[in-house]
C-alpha positions as CSV (number, residue, x, y, z in Angstrom):
1,M,0.0,0.0,0.0
2,S,1.3,3.4,-0.9
3,Q,2.1,5.7,2.0
4,H,1.8,9.5,2.1
5,V,5.1,11.2,1.2
6,S,5.6,14.6,2.7
7,M,8.5,15.5,0.5
8,A,9.1,15.2,-3.3
9,Q,7.8,12.1,-4.8
10,V,9.7,10.2,-7.5
11,C,8.5,8.8,-10.8
12,L,9.9,6.1,-12.9
13,F,9.5,5.8,-16.7
14,S,9.2,2.5,-18.4
15,L,9.5,2.1,-22.2
16,S,6.7,-0.4,-22.1
17,S,4.1,2.2,-21.0
18,P,3.1,5.7,-22.1
19,F,4.6,8.7,-20.4
20,P,2.8,9.0,-17.0
21,A,1.2,12.3,-16.3
22,S,1.4,11.7,-12.5
23,A,3.1,8.4,-12.0
24,V,4.4,8.1,-8.4
25,S,6.7,5.5,-6.9
26,S,5.0,3.9,-3.9
27,R,8.3,2.5,-2.6
28,L,9.9,5.8,-1.6
29,R,10.6,5.9,2.1
30,L,12.4,9.1,2.8
31,N,12.8,8.7,6.6
32,R,13.9,5.0,6.8
33,P,17.4,4.3,8.1
34,L,20.1,3.5,5.6
35,P,20.3,-0.3,5.1
36,F,24.1,-0.3,5.3
37,Q,27.0,2.1,5.5
38,F,29.3,3.3,2.8
39,S,32.9,4.1,3.8
40,R,33.0,7.9,3.7
41,I,35.3,9.7,1.3
42,Q,35.4,13.4,0.9
43,A,33.3,14.5,-2.1
44,S,35.2,16.5,-4.7
45,S,34.1,18.6,-7.6
46,D,37.2,17.7,-9.5
47,A,36.7,14.7,-11.8
48,T,40.2,13.3,-11.2
49,S,39.8,13.5,-7.5
50,A,36.3,12.0,-7.6
51,S,37.5,9.1,-9.6
52,A,40.5,8.3,-7.5
53,S,41.3,4.7,-6.9
54,N,40.1,4.7,-3.3
55,S,36.7,6.2,-4.2
56,N,33.6,4.3,-5.3
57,P,31.4,6.9,-7.0
58,K,27.7,5.9,-7.4
59,V,26.5,9.0,-9.2
60,V,27.8,11.0,-12.3
61,V,27.1,14.7,-11.9
62,T,26.9,16.5,-15.3
63,R,26.3,20.2,-14.9
64,E,28.8,22.8,-16.2
65,R,32.1,22.6,-14.3
66,G,32.0,24.5,-11.1
67,K,28.2,24.2,-10.7
68,N,28.0,20.7,-9.3
69,G,29.1,21.5,-5.8
70,K,25.7,21.7,-4.2
71,L,24.6,18.3,-5.5
72,I,27.9,16.7,-4.6
73,K,27.6,18.1,-1.0
74,A,24.0,17.0,-0.6
75,L,24.9,13.5,-1.7
76,A,27.9,13.4,0.5
77,K,25.5,13.7,3.5
78,H,24.2,10.3,2.4
79,R,27.8,9.0,2.1
80,I,27.5,8.8,-1.7
81,D,30.5,9.8,-3.8
82,C,30.3,11.4,-7.2
83,L,32.2,11.5,-10.5
84,E,32.1,14.9,-12.2
85,L,31.6,14.7,-15.9
86,P,30.3,18.1,-17.3
87,L,28.2,17.5,-20.4
88,I,27.2,21.0,-21.3
89,Q,28.6,24.5,-21.2
90,H,26.9,27.9,-21.4
91,A,27.5,30.5,-24.0
92,Q,26.1,33.9,-24.9
93,G,22.8,34.0,-26.7
94,P,21.9,36.3,-29.6
95,D,20.2,38.8,-27.2
96,T,22.8,38.9,-24.4
97,D,24.1,42.4,-25.3
98,R,20.5,43.8,-25.5
99,L,19.4,42.9,-22.1
100,S,21.0,45.7,-20.1
101,S,19.7,48.4,-22.5
102,V,16.2,46.9,-22.4
103,L,16.3,47.1,-18.6
104,K,17.4,50.7,-18.8
105,D,14.8,51.8,-21.3
106,T,11.7,49.8,-20.4
107,I,9.7,49.1,-17.2
108,F,8.1,45.7,-17.0
109,D,5.4,44.5,-14.6
110,W,7.2,41.2,-14.4
111,I,10.6,39.7,-15.2
112,I,10.4,35.9,-15.5
113,I,13.5,33.8,-14.6
114,T,13.4,30.1,-15.1
115,S,16.9,28.8,-14.4
116,P,19.9,29.6,-12.3
117,E,21.9,30.4,-15.5
118,A,19.2,32.8,-16.7
119,G,19.3,34.4,-13.3
120,S,23.1,34.9,-13.4
121,V,23.0,36.4,-16.8
122,F,20.1,38.7,-15.8
123,L,21.9,39.9,-12.7
124,E,25.0,40.9,-14.6
125,A,22.8,42.9,-17.1
126,W,20.7,44.4,-14.3
127,K,23.8,45.7,-12.6
128,E,25.1,47.2,-15.9
129,A,21.7,48.9,-16.2
130,G,22.1,50.6,-12.8
131,T,20.1,48.2,-10.7
132,P,16.6,49.5,-11.6
133,N,13.6,48.5,-9.6
134,V,12.3,45.2,-10.9
135,R,9.7,42.6,-9.8
136,I,10.9,39.0,-10.4
137,G,8.9,35.8,-10.9
138,V,11.0,32.6,-10.5
139,V,10.1,29.0,-11.5
140,G,11.3,27.5,-8.2
141,A,13.5,27.6,-5.1
142,G,16.7,26.7,-6.9
143,T,16.3,29.7,-9.3
144,A,15.3,32.0,-6.4
145,S,18.5,31.2,-4.5
146,I,20.5,33.0,-7.2
147,F,19.0,36.3,-5.9
148,E,19.4,35.8,-2.2
149,E,22.7,37.7,-1.8
150,V,21.6,40.5,-4.1
151,I,18.3,41.0,-2.3
152,Q,20.2,41.5,1.0
153,S,22.4,44.2,-0.4
154,S,20.3,45.9,-3.1
155,K,18.0,47.9,-0.7
156,C,14.9,46.2,-2.1
157,S,15.3,47.4,-5.7
158,L,14.9,43.8,-6.7
159,D,11.8,42.0,-5.5
160,V,11.4,38.2,-6.0
161,A,7.6,38.3,-5.7
162,F,6.3,35.1,-7.2
163,S,6.9,31.4,-7.7
164,P,4.3,28.9,-8.9
165,S,2.7,26.1,-6.9
166,K,4.8,23.6,-9.0
167,A,8.2,24.4,-10.4
168,T,7.4,24.1,-14.1
169,G,7.1,26.7,-16.9
170,K,3.5,25.6,-17.7
171,I,2.3,26.2,-14.2
172,L,4.2,29.5,-13.9
173,A,2.5,30.7,-17.1
174,S,-0.9,29.7,-15.7
175,E,-0.5,31.2,-12.3
176,L,1.5,34.5,-12.7
177,P,-0.6,37.3,-11.2
178,K,-2.1,39.7,-13.6
179,N,-3.0,43.3,-12.8
180,G,-6.8,43.1,-13.5
181,N,-7.8,44.1,-17.0
182,K,-4.9,46.6,-17.7
183,K,-2.0,45.8,-19.9
184,C,0.6,43.6,-18.1
185,T,4.1,43.4,-19.5
186,V,6.6,40.6,-19.0
187,L,10.3,40.4,-19.9
188,Y,11.4,36.8,-20.3
189,P,15.2,36.3,-20.6
190,A,15.6,32.7,-21.6
191,S,17.8,30.1,-23.1
192,A,17.8,30.1,-26.9
193,K,16.9,26.4,-26.6
194,A,13.9,26.8,-24.3
195,S,10.5,26.0,-25.7
196,N,7.8,28.6,-26.4
197,E,5.6,27.2,-23.6
198,I,5.9,30.1,-21.2
199,E,5.4,33.0,-23.6
200,E,2.6,31.2,-25.3
201,G,0.9,30.4,-22.0
202,L,1.2,34.0,-20.9
203,S,0.2,35.5,-24.2
204,N,-3.0,33.4,-24.1
205,R,-3.8,35.0,-20.8
206,G,-3.4,38.5,-22.2
207,F,0.2,39.3,-21.1
208,E,2.5,41.2,-23.4
209,V,5.7,39.2,-23.5
210,V,9.2,40.2,-24.6
211,R,11.5,37.2,-24.9
212,L,15.2,37.7,-25.1
213,N,17.5,34.7,-25.8
214,T,20.2,35.7,-23.4
215,Y,22.2,32.5,-23.3
216,T,22.4,29.1,-24.8
217,T,23.8,25.6,-23.9
218,E,26.1,23.5,-26.0
219,P,27.9,20.2,-25.5
220,V,31.4,20.4,-24.0
221,H,34.1,20.4,-26.6
222,H,36.2,17.7,-25.0
223,V,35.3,14.7,-22.8
224,D,38.1,12.8,-21.1
225,Q,37.7,9.2,-22.4
226,T,39.0,7.6,-19.2
227,V,36.4,9.5,-17.1
228,L,33.7,8.6,-19.7
229,K,34.6,4.9,-19.5
230,Q,34.2,5.0,-15.7
231,A,30.9,7.1,-16.0
232,L,29.4,4.4,-18.2
233,S,29.7,1.9,-15.4
234,I,28.3,4.1,-12.6
235,P,24.7,3.3,-11.6
236,V,23.1,6.7,-11.8
237,V,23.7,9.7,-14.1
238,A,22.2,13.0,-12.7
239,V,21.0,15.4,-15.4
240,A,19.6,18.9,-15.1
241,S,18.4,19.8,-18.6
242,P,17.3,18.2,-21.9
243,S,20.5,19.5,-23.3
244,A,22.5,17.4,-20.8
245,V,20.4,14.4,-21.7
246,R,21.1,14.9,-25.4
247,S,24.8,15.2,-24.7
248,W,24.8,12.0,-22.7
249,V,23.0,10.0,-25.4
250,N,25.4,11.3,-28.0
251,L,28.3,10.0,-25.9
252,I,27.0,6.5,-25.3
253,S,27.3,4.3,-28.4
254,D,24.0,2.4,-27.9
255,T,21.1,3.3,-25.6
256,E,19.8,-0.2,-25.8
257,Q,23.0,-1.6,-24.3
258,W,23.3,1.1,-21.5
259,S,20.7,0.2,-19.0
260,N,21.7,2.2,-15.9
261,S,19.5,5.1,-14.5
262,V,19.2,8.8,-15.2
263,A,18.0,10.9,-12.3
264,C,16.4,14.1,-13.7
265,I,15.9,17.4,-12.0
266,G,12.3,17.6,-13.2
267,E,9.6,16.3,-15.5
268,T,10.7,18.2,-18.6
269,T,14.2,16.7,-18.5
270,A,12.8,13.2,-17.8
271,S,10.5,13.5,-20.8
272,A,13.5,14.2,-23.0
273,A,15.2,11.2,-21.5
274,K,12.3,9.0,-22.4
275,R,12.0,10.4,-25.9
276,L,15.7,9.7,-26.5
277,G,15.4,6.1,-25.5
278,L,16.7,6.0,-21.9
279,K,14.9,3.2,-20.1
280,N,15.1,4.1,-16.4
281,A,14.4,7.8,-15.8
282,Y,13.6,9.1,-12.4
283,Y,12.3,12.6,-11.5
284,P,10.7,14.4,-8.6
285,T,7.2,15.7,-8.7
286,H,8.5,19.1,-7.5
287,P,11.7,20.0,-9.2
288,G,14.6,21.4,-7.1
289,L,17.8,20.2,-5.4
290,E,16.0,18.3,-2.5
291,G,13.7,16.4,-4.9
292,W,16.6,15.7,-7.2
293,V,18.5,14.1,-4.4
294,D,15.5,12.0,-3.5
295,S,15.2,10.8,-7.1
296,I,18.9,9.8,-7.1
297,L,18.4,7.9,-3.9
298,E,15.4,6.1,-5.2
299,A,17.2,5.2,-8.4
300,L,20.1,3.7,-6.3
301,R,17.7,1.8,-4.1
302,E,15.7,0.4,-7.0
303,H,18.8,-1.2,-8.4
304,G,20.4,-2.3,-5.2
305,H,23.1,0.3,-4.9
306,F,21.9,2.1,-1.7
């Protein structure tokens, strides 16, 4: 019998069934004691350190180099070691240079930020524009955390005023507050590879949306083949974007032969994993670091590695 889970629930895809709209694992027990102990080794964000001979990594972390630290630290609390294998890197988008001038010249009712990278790019442009008063809507807690330090020091010229009930673009577009019947304007600095879901959802509700493609993601130019060989044998690969999933699939020679698990930060990434033929994709109902860790733990448990 399924028990109520007070934290993020985890879903498992199977190629033998359609994509589940709300599939929930009934086996997740977030508060049970660990069945056994791993020997603890200091987690490292450096790939060569993480793959040292006295380590036994159980998870491959794949974000851009330097941005895997929070996940590595969270997993270290569960005595799980990681191998860092960055799969993507960020680059300027076609509208990067326009963002600061748009912020100087135009006042928007809302500025929508849907990823930590979008937040970082926005903050740089916002400072260049002279830190104007802005009202921010974020997709979730992970994105909101990008603004914490600035909020404390900016004398309230930046206000993170909204996040949706579920951290997805679709729900954000359906729940963003609108100022009655008057015109409501939105600036949406986004990845060039992001879908049109948010601006279409907002436009359908009567918002006037300006989208600027301020950054993009691309595969890393070089992958250490020794590290890749080790990564292929590790039980779980943690991915935070459809771009990372595509990069991983391009690196493995045969998705039918690779049968380990991918733990996805959210449903959008998990959908991409399923479309690309990955058989065991886990994701939390509510995206974010905490749910992502729960998904990783569930993937390890399901296959006898935790």
